[in-house]
C-alpha positions as CSV (number, residue, x, y, z in Angstrom):
1,M,-11.5,126.5,39.1
2,P,-11.8,123.0,37.7
3,E,-10.6,121.3,40.9
4,N,-14.1,120.6,42.2
5,G,-14.4,117.5,40.1
6,A,-17.1,118.9,37.8
7,L,-14.7,119.8,35.0
8,A,-11.2,118.9,34.1
9,C,-8.8,121.5,32.6
10,F,-6.1,120.4,30.3
11,A,-3.3,122.7,29.3
12,S,0.1,122.2,27.9
13,G,2.9,124.5,29.1
14,K,2.5,127.6,31.2
15,I,-0.4,130.0,31.2
16,N,0.5,133.6,32.1
17,S,-1.6,135.1,34.8
18,A,-3.6,138.2,34.0
19,D,-4.0,138.6,37.8
20,Y,-7.1,138.3,40.0
21,N,-7.1,134.4,39.9
22,I,-7.8,131.9,42.6
23,V,-5.4,129.0,42.3
24,V,-6.5,126.0,44.3
25,K,-3.3,123.9,43.8
26,P,-0.1,125.9,43.7
27,G,2.4,124.7,41.1
28,T,-0.1,124.1,38.3
29,T,0.2,125.6,34.9
30,L,-0.5,129.2,35.9
31,S,2.8,131.2,36.1
32,P,4.0,133.7,37.0
33,Y,1.4,134.7,39.6
34,G,0.0,138.2,39.6
35,P,0.0,140.4,42.7
36,H,-3.7,139.9,43.3
37,D,-3.8,136.1,42.7
38,Q,-4.9,134.1,45.7
39,I,-2.8,130.9,46.0
40,G,-3.8,127.7,47.7
41,V,-7.3,128.8,48.8
42,D,-10.7,127.1,48.6
43,P,-12.8,129.2,46.2
44,R,-16.1,128.3,47.9
45,T,-18.1,128.2,44.8
46,G,-21.2,126.2,43.7
47,A,-21.0,123.6,41.0
48,L,-20.6,124.6,37.3
49,A,-24.2,125.5,36.3
50,Y,-26.4,127.8,34.4
51,N,-26.8,130.8,36.7
52,G,-28.9,133.1,34.6
53,G,-26.8,133.5,31.5
54,R,-26.1,131.7,28.3
55,T,-23.0,129.9,29.6
56,R,-22.3,127.8,32.7
57,T,-20.5,129.6,35.5
58,Y,-19.4,128.9,39.1
59,A,-21.7,130.8,41.5
60,I,-19.7,132.6,44.2
61,G,-20.9,131.5,47.6
62,L,-21.1,133.6,50.8
63,G,-17.6,133.8,52.4
64,S,-15.9,133.1,49.1
65,P,-12.5,134.7,48.7
66,A,-13.6,135.7,45.2
67,L,-16.3,138.0,46.5
68,D,-15.5,141.6,45.7
69,R,-12.0,140.6,44.6
70,G,-12.3,140.7,40.8
71,N,-10.6,143.3,38.7
72,P,-13.2,146.1,38.1
73,V,-11.2,147.4,35.1
74,F,-10.7,145.2,32.0
75,S,-8.5,146.4,29.2
76,G,-8.3,149.9,30.8
77,A,-12.1,150.4,30.8
78,L,-14.5,150.0,33.8
79,V,-16.6,146.9,33.3
80,L,-20.2,147.9,34.0
81,T,-22.0,144.6,33.3
82,D,-21.3,140.9,33.9
83,Q,-21.5,138.2,31.2
84,R,-25.3,138.0,31.6
85,G,-25.5,141.7,30.8
86,L,-26.6,142.6,34.3
87,P,-25.1,145.6,36.1
88,R,-22.0,144.8,38.2
89,V,-22.5,145.9,41.8
90,W,-19.3,146.9,43.6
91,P,-19.1,146.0,46.5
92,S,-21.6,143.1,46.4
93,P,-24.9,143.8,48.1
94,P,-25.6,142.4,51.6
95,G,-26.3,138.7,51.3
96,G,-23.8,138.1,48.5
97,P,-23.7,138.4,44.8
98,R,-26.9,138.4,42.7
């Protein structure tokens, strides 16, 4: 989601979708789209920042189309923690993600 001006993404050619993406600008390098991709929507995320982990991430805001829309299974196994090592809650608790 680099379209918020905080980060530029440069790619050459096409990137194959692994599904569950939010594509802000249709017709960019992501193709073909997966059945769960959301095309031409505002992700409603915060700025790229340190949100409790070792890497910068985009915090998912209330009302974001990304909320509870990620793939709970990765490589055939249920993903139990996020990249910070905290338990994944499905669906998100009231008030949004932690």
